[in-house]
BAPATI-535291 format. One record per residue (C-alpha): residue number from 1; residue in one letter; x, y, z. Coordinates in steps of 0.25 Angstrom, whole numbers, m for minus. Example, Ala and Ser with C-alpha at 12.3 -4.5 7.8 and 13.67 -1.06 7.14 Angstrom:
// BAPATI-535291
   pos   code      c1      c2      c3
     1      A      49     m18      31
     2      S      55      m4      29
***
This chain:
// BAPATI-535291
   pos   code      c1      c2      c3
     1      X      m3     m25       6
     2      X      m2     m11       7
     3      X       9     m12       1
     4      X       8      m7       1
     5      X      13      m2       2
     6      X      28      20      18
     7      X      38      12      10
     8      X      28      17       0
     9      X      37      29      m4
    10      X      48      20      m7
    11      X      42      18     m21
    12      X      41      33     m24
    13      X      55      36     m19
    14      X      61      25     m27
    15      X      54      29     m39
    16      X      57      44     m37
    17      X      72      40     m35
    18      X      71      33     m48
    19      X      66      45     m55
    20      X      72      57     m50
    21      X      65      67     m58
    22      X      57      78     m51
    23      X      43      83     m52
    24      X      48      94     m62
    25      X      52      84     m72
    26      X      43      77     m82
    27      X      42      62     m79
    28      X      35      51     m86
    29      X      24      44     m77
    30      X      31      33     m68
    31      X      30      19     m74
    32      X      23      14     m62
    33      X      10      22     m65
    34      X       1      15     m75
    35      X      m5      24     m84
    36      X     m14      24     m97
    37      X     m20      34    m106
    38      X     m14      46    m114
    39      X      m2      53    m107
    40      X      m7      66    m111
    41      X     m21      64    m105
    42      X     m26      76     m98
    43      X     m32      68     m86
    44      X     m24      57     m79
    45      X     m32      48     m69
    46      X     m23      41     m59
    47      X     m30      30     m53
    48      X     m26      25     m39
    49      X     m31      11     m38
    50      X     m29      m3     m34
    51      X     m33     m16     m40
    52      X     m41     m23     m28
    53      X     m50     m11     m26
    54      X     m64     m13     m32
    55      X     m66       2     m33
    56      X     m54       3     m41
    57      X     m59      m7     m51
    58      X     m72       1     m52
    59      X     m65      14     m58
    60      X     m58       6     m70
    61      X     m71       7     m78
    62      X     m73      21     m74
    63      X     m59      25     m79
    64      X     m60      18     m92
    65      X     m73      25     m95
    66      X     m67      38     m91
    67      X     m55      36    m101
    68      X     m65      31    m112
    69      X     m73      44    m110
    70      X     m61      53    m111
    71      X     m51      47    m121
    72      X     m37      52    m121
    73      X     m39      61    m108
    74      X     m36      51     m97
    75      X     m23      44     m92
    76      X     m25      34     m81
    77      X     m14      31     m71
    78      X     m15      20     m60
    79      X     m10      22     m46
    80      X      m9      10     m37
    81      X     m15      11     m24
    82      X     m17      m3     m18
    83      X     m25      m3      m5
    84      X     m20     m10       7
    85      X     m32     m18      10
    86      X     m32     m24      m4
    87      X     m23     m36      m4
    88      X     m22     m37     m19
    89      X     m20     m22     m22
    90      X      m5     m22     m22
    91      X      m2     m35     m29
    92      X     m12     m31     m40
    93      X      m5     m17     m41
    94      X       9     m24     m42
    95      X       3     m33     m53
    96      X      m3     m21     m61
    97      X      11     m14     m60
    98      X      17     m27     m65
    99      X       8     m26     m77
   100      X      11     m11     m78
   101      X      26     m15     m80
   102      X      21     m22     m93
   103      X      12     m11     m98
   104      X      m1     m18     m94
   105      X      m5     m11     m81
   106      X     m19      m7     m86
   107      X     m23     m20     m92
   108      X     m18     m27     m79
   109      X     m26     m16     m71
   110      X     m39     m19     m78
   111      X     m37     m34     m76
   112      X     m34     m32     m61
   113      X     m47     m25     m59
   114      X     m55     m35     m67
   115      X     m50     m46     m58
   116      X     m50     m38     m45
   117      X     m56     m49     m37
   118      X     m45     m59     m42
   119      X     m32     m51     m39
   120      X     m20     m60     m36
   121      X      m7     m65     m41
   122      X     m14     m75     m51
   123      X     m23     m64     m56
   124      X     m11     m54     m59
   125      X      m3     m65     m66
   126      X     m16     m69     m74
   127      X     m18     m54     m79
   128      X      m4     m52     m82
   129      X      m4     m65     m91
   130      X     m17     m60     m98
   131      X     m10     m47    m101
   132      X       2     m54    m107
   133      X      12     m48     m96
   134      X      25     m54     m94
   135      X      22     m63     m82
   136      X      36     m64     m77
   137      X      38     m49     m77
   138      X      24     m47     m71
   139      X      28     m56     m59
   140      X      41     m49     m57
   141      X      35     m35     m58
   142      X      24     m38     m48
   143      X      35     m41     m38
   144      X      44     m29     m42
   145      X      45     m19     m30
   146      X      45      m8     m40
   147      X      30     m11     m42
   148      X      27     m11     m28
   149      X      34       2     m26
   150      X      26       8     m38
   151      X      13       4     m31
   152      X      17      10     m18
   153      X      22      23     m25
   154      X       8      24     m31
   155      X       1      22     m18
   156      X      10      32     m11
   157      X       7      43     m22
   158      X      m8      40     m22
   159      X      m9      40      m7
   160      X      m2      53      m6
   161      X     m12      59     m16
   162      X     m24      55      m7
   163      X     m27      40     m11
   164      X     m31      31       0
   165      X     m40      21      m8
   166      X     m44      17     m22
   167      X     m48      21     m32
   168      X     m43      35     m33
   169      X     m42      42     m47
   170      X     m34      55     m49
   171      X     m39      63     m60
   172      X     m26      72     m63
   173      X     m24      71     m49
   174      X     m38      73     m43
   175      X     m43      61     m35
   176      X     m56      54     m37
   177      X     m58      43     m27
   178      X     m66      30     m29
   179      X     m73      23     m39
   180      X     m82      34     m43
   181      X     m92      35     m55
   182      X     m87      39     m69
   183      X     m93      53     m67
   184      X     m84      56     m56
   185      X     m72      52     m65
   186      X     m77      61     m76
   187      X     m78      73     m67
   188      X     m64      71     m62
   189      X     m59      68     m76
   190      X     m66      81     m81
   191      X     m60      89     m70
   192      X     m46      84     m72
   193      X     m47      86     m87
   194      X     m51     101     m85
   195      X     m39     103     m76
   196      X     m30      96     m86
   197      X     m34     105     m98
   198      X     m22     112    m104
   199      X     m12     105     m95
   200      X      m3      94     m99
   201      X      m1      81     m90
   202      X      m1      68     m97
   203      X      11      59     m94
   204      X      20      69     m88
   205      X      19      69     m73
   206      X      25      83     m72
   207      X      15      89     m81
   208      X       4      80     m75
   209      X       7      86     m61
   210      X       2     100     m65
   211      X     m11      94     m71
   212      X     m14      86     m58
   213      X     m10      98     m49
   214      X     m20     106     m56
   215      X     m31      96     m55
   216      X     m28      91     m41
   217      X     m20     101     m34
   218      X     m11      95     m23
   219      X     m14      81     m27
   220      X     m12      79     m42
   221      X       2      85     m43
   222      X       8      77     m31
   223      X       1      65     m36
   224      X       8      66     m49
   225      X      21      68     m42
   226      X      19      56     m33
   227      X      14      46     m43
   228      X      20      51     m56
   229      X      32      59     m53
   230      X      37      49     m42
   231      X      38      59     m31
   232      X      36      53     m17
   233      X      22      57     m11
   234      X      21      60       4
   235      X      19      49      14
   236      X       5      43      16
   237      X       3      51      29
   238      X       4      64      21
   239      X      m5      60       9
   240      X     m17      68       6
   241      X     m30      64      12
   242      X     m38      55       3
   243      X     m53      53       0
   244      X     m60      40       5
   245      X     m57      30      m6
   246      X     m68      20     m11
   247      X     m60       8      m8
   248      X     m54       9       6
   249      X     m53       1      18
   250      X     m54       8      31
   251      X     m40      11      36
   252      X     m44      10      50
   253      X     m53      m1      55
   254      X     m59       6      68
   255      X     m62      m8      73
   256      X     m52     m16      81
   257      X     m46     m29      76
   258      X     m41     m40      86
   259      X     m26     m40      81
   260      X     m20     m49      91
   261      X      m5     m46      95
   262      X       4     m56     101
   263      X      16     m50     108
   264      X      23     m63     109
   265      X      21     m66      94
   266      X      19     m52      86
   267      X      30     m42      82
   268      X      27     m30      91
   269      X      35     m17      91
   270      X      35      m8     103
   271      X      26     m17     111
   272      X      25     m10     125
   273      X      16      m9     137
   274      X      13       5     132
   275      X       7       1     119
   276      X      m6       7     116
   277      X      m7       5     100
   278      X      m4      m9      94
   279      X      m2      m8      79
   280      X      m3     m22      72
   281      X       2     m21      58
   282      X      m1     m32      48
   283      X      10     m30      37
   284      X      16     m36      25
   285      X      31     m33      25
   286      X      31     m32       9
   287      X      19     m23       9
   288      X      23      m8       6
   289      X      11      m3      12
   290      X      15     m10      25
   291      X      28      m3      24
   292      X      21      10      22
   293      X      13       7      35
   294      X      25       3      42
   295      X      31      17      41
   296      X      18      23      46
   297      X      17      14      58
   298      X      31      18      62
   299      X      26      32      62
   300      X      14      27      71
   301      X      24      20      80
   302      X      32      33      81
   303      X      20      41      85
   304      X      15      31      96
   305      X      28      26     101
   306      X      26      16     113
   307      X      11      17     112
   308      X      11       9      99
   309      X      16      m5      96
   310      X      16     m12      82
   311      X      14     m27      79
   312      X      18     m33      66
   313      X       9     m43      59
   314      X      14     m51      47
   315      X       4     m50      35
   316      X      12     m53      22
   317      X       4     m52       9
   318      X       4     m64       0
   319      X       8     m56     m12
   320      X      20     m50      m6
   321      X      30     m61      m9
   322      X      41     m56       1
   323      X      31     m53      12
   324      X      32     m67      19
   325      X      48     m66      19
   326      X      47     m52      25
   327      X      38     m56      36
   328      X      46     m69      39
   329      X      58     m60      40
   330      X      51     m51      50
   331      X      46     m62      58
   332      X      60     m68      58
   333      X      66     m55      63
   334      X      56     m55      74
   335      X      63     m68      80
   336      X      75     m58      83
   337      X      65     m47      88
   338      X      67     m39      76
   339      X      54     m39      69
   340      X      53     m24      69
   341      X      67     m21      65
   342      X      65     m30      52
   343      X      51     m25      50
   344      X      56     m10      50
   345      X      68     m13      41
   346      X      58     m20      31
   347      X      49      m8      32
   348      X      60       2      29
   349      X      65      m6      18
   350      X      54      m3       9
   351      X      48     m13      m2
   352      X      54     m27      m3
   353      X      63     m30     m14
   354      X      62     m40     m25
   355      X      63     m55     m21
   356      X      77     m57     m25
   357      X      82     m45     m16
   358      X      73     m48      m5
   359      X      82     m57       4
   360      X      93     m47       4
   361      X      84     m35       6
   362      X      78     m42      18
   363      X      91     m46      24
   364      X      95     m32      24
   365      X      83     m28      32
   366      X      85     m39      42
   367      X      99     m34      44
   368      X      94     m20      46
   369      X      85     m26      57
   370      X      96     m32      64
   371      X      92     m46      63
   372      X     101     m59      65
   373      X     101     m62      51
   374      X     104     m77      52
   375      X      93     m79      62
   376      X      83     m71      54
   377      X      86     m79      41
   378      X      83     m92      49
   379      X      71     m87      55
   380      X      65     m81      42
   381      X      64     m96      38
   382      X      55    m100      49
   383      X      42    m105      44
   384      X      36    m101      57
   385      X      36     m87      53
   386      X      26     m90      42
   387      X      16     m94      53
   388      X      18     m81      60
   389      X      15     m73      48
   390      X       3     m82      45
   391      X      m3     m79      59
   392      X      m2     m64      56
   393      X      m9     m66      43
   394      X     m20     m73      50
   395      X     m21     m63      61
   396      X     m22     m52      50
   397      X     m34     m59      44
   398      X     m41     m59      57
   399      X     m40     m44      58
   400      X     m43     m40      44
   401      X     m29     m39      38
   402      X     m30     m41      23
   403      X     m19     m32      18
   404      X      m6     m25      23
   405      X      m4     m17      30
   406      X     m15     m18      40
   407      X     m13     m13      55
   408      X     m20     m12      68
   409      X     m19      m2      79
   410      X     m25      m8      91
   411      X     m33     m17      82
   412      X     m38      m5      73
   413      X     m35     m10      59
   414      X     m29      m1      48
   415      X     m26      m5      34
   416      X     m16       0      25
   417      X      m3       9      25
   418      X     m11      21      30
   419      X      m4      34      34
   420      X      m1      38      49
   421      X     m13      47      50
   422      X     m22      36      47
   423      X     m16      27      58
   424      X     m14      38      69
   425      X     m29      40      72
   426      X     m32      25      74
   427      X     m19      25      83
   428      X     m24      37      91
   429      X     m38      30      93
   430      X     m32      17      98
   431      X     m22      25     107
   432      X     m33      32     114
   433      X     m41      19     116
   434      X     m28      13     123
   435      X     m26      25     132
   436      X     m41      25     136
   437      X     m40      10     139
   438      X     m28      13     147
   439      X     m22       1     140
   440      X      m8      m2     134
   441      X       1     m13     129
   442      X      m3     m26     123
   443      X     m14     m28     133
   444      X     m21     m16     128
   445      X     m20     m20     114
   446      X     m26     m34     117
   447      X     m37     m27     124
   448      X     m39     m17     113
   449      X     m41     m28     102
   450      X     m48     m39     110
   451      X     m61     m36     104
   452      X     m56     m34      90
   453      X     m61     m40      77
   454      X     m55     m52      71
   455      X     m59     m60      59
   456      X     m56     m75      55
   457      X     m43     m77      47
   458      X     m45     m83      34
   459      X     m33     m92      37
   460      X     m37     m97      51
   461      X     m39    m111      46
   462      X     m24    m112      41
***
């Protein structure tokens, strides 16, 4: 799910290359940012939001009332920030962007929040039909990698500006977190309006930067650059510290889950007798957030060396149409002992291409991984691979995996493409436990998770 999502910077890089203008040149707003309201409004409210978050649904009426009270003075902009633990957040964002491509983002936005408990493919198509959208184009645009990159680009820019949960509203660059009462919105609007008096912002990002810089020094100006002027934000590990959001799952579950690892079956990298840290990753190979985490875990592996091993678990999400072929490809590579070379090649390649280009794209990665291509192609068709994937999916359900990426460090669950500095304290605590127990290797891991939590899988009867 988290798409979600360090490939994250590819979207910004690609768009920056496409528009080579610099910050000194006046630019129109990027076409991937939905806006409404007068271009010359003195106050812009940028809403960092996602469609499965119940707190995000609450602020809609508040914002509408604020706009009603101050006609002509507010421009609304929407920034996608799908949360990793909401399975429908990314598909809904892509559907909204597909509606945006036909000039219907805001009606689609309102309809999604009105039907928040019924998100899904059928619901998106129904809303599109009710709005009179070109359904064939809507379907194509939902699958367009450019839309995926747009969502990731928004996520990067907002994360670098200190967003870690939703909703967050930026009043000319100054953040207000959570679904707060309208009085709080009024105070932020009044403050932003006072700072904007006599300054020109509106639809010109270069001018808007000065307005946001004045009102939110150190945050507003860079946010305009990252989101509206297509500059690349710093990586997540360097992002500004954020307030605790209203809607946030704990990034680290201090309890221990019983995430069983079978050395005879599972793909394990750097499995040695000296291992003190076992990192088990439930991933979706089409999920951009999983790619982002992949880069972070490489940094973690470099830090701990022989003390850490990594275990790959397959968790393709149903709304990623190329996820199953990707996971079959990696499992087939495993029959040649090349799970990790192909996995690394896929992570380095970035977002998956359109369906019609997929096979050529995948073949190039398999070649890079050094596979015997004839054997690999034959193994990809083995129906037994689906059973292995299904087993990992069922196991994920027993340890609370409801989105990707979700990973465990010696049984400690962490959800999302979190930065390295969020992961290291957990790793250090688990390392200290292992040292104190004078344990190492797979035997220590089995002992460490033996009393861990488990829940009954929904698919246990299948």
